[in-house]
N, C-alpha and C positions, 0 to 999 in steps of 0.2 A: 745681059748687062740685069745683076741677079741687085736687090733691091739693098744688103748689107755693102754691093760693088759703090752704089748711087749713095748710098748714108757715107762712106768713105769720103767720096767726092767734092758732097755735098755741106761734107763740115769744113774740109779743107777748105771749099771756095768760101764759105762763109767767116773762116777765120782769119784769112787772107782780105777779104773783103773790109771788115771794122779794123784792120790794124792798117791799110791802105786807107780808108773814105773817113769812117768815120768810127769814133770809138762804141763799142758797142753791148748793154748789159747782157749780162750770162741768158744765151739762148736756149729753150728747150724742146727738144722734139716734140710735134704734135702729130702729125701725120704723112702718110706717102702714097702717092695714086701713082699707077703703072699707068703710061698713057704709048700711043704709040709713035711717037718722037722722043721717049726717054720715063724719064722719072721726074716726078713733081714731088719735094720735101716740102713741107711747114714746121717753121719754128718759129717761136714766142718767146719777148721778154716782156718786162715788166714796162716798156714802153714804144716797141715794133714790133711786128708781126714781120718774118722773111718768107718766102719764097725763093726754091733752089732751084733752076730746072738744070736736069743732069740728064742731058742728049748720050744717046748710046756710044759715041768716039768719046766720052769722056768731057767733052764741053760743059762749063758751066755758065750763069746766069742766075745773079743772085736780085731778086725785087725786094721793093723793102716799102712798108705801111707804116704810116706813124699814130699809132693809137690814140693818140691825142687832139689830130688833126679835125678839127671843128667835117659834119654833114657838108656836102654840096645844098648851095641854095637851090630851089626846084621853083 
């Protein structure tokens, strides 16, 4: 799978996640990493960071990190 194809899957998955789970601020593409299991694409908005894992078979998984969350206590 090419990066372009993975990006298409990731954008569709992120739009679907935002429509079904929680409203998202517009996210911009940050970077893509090719891994053994597929592609990891990073997006960022004003309030959150999104990671979308795209497997070679087209399956996707969205992870979200709140940018305003307090760091863990040590």
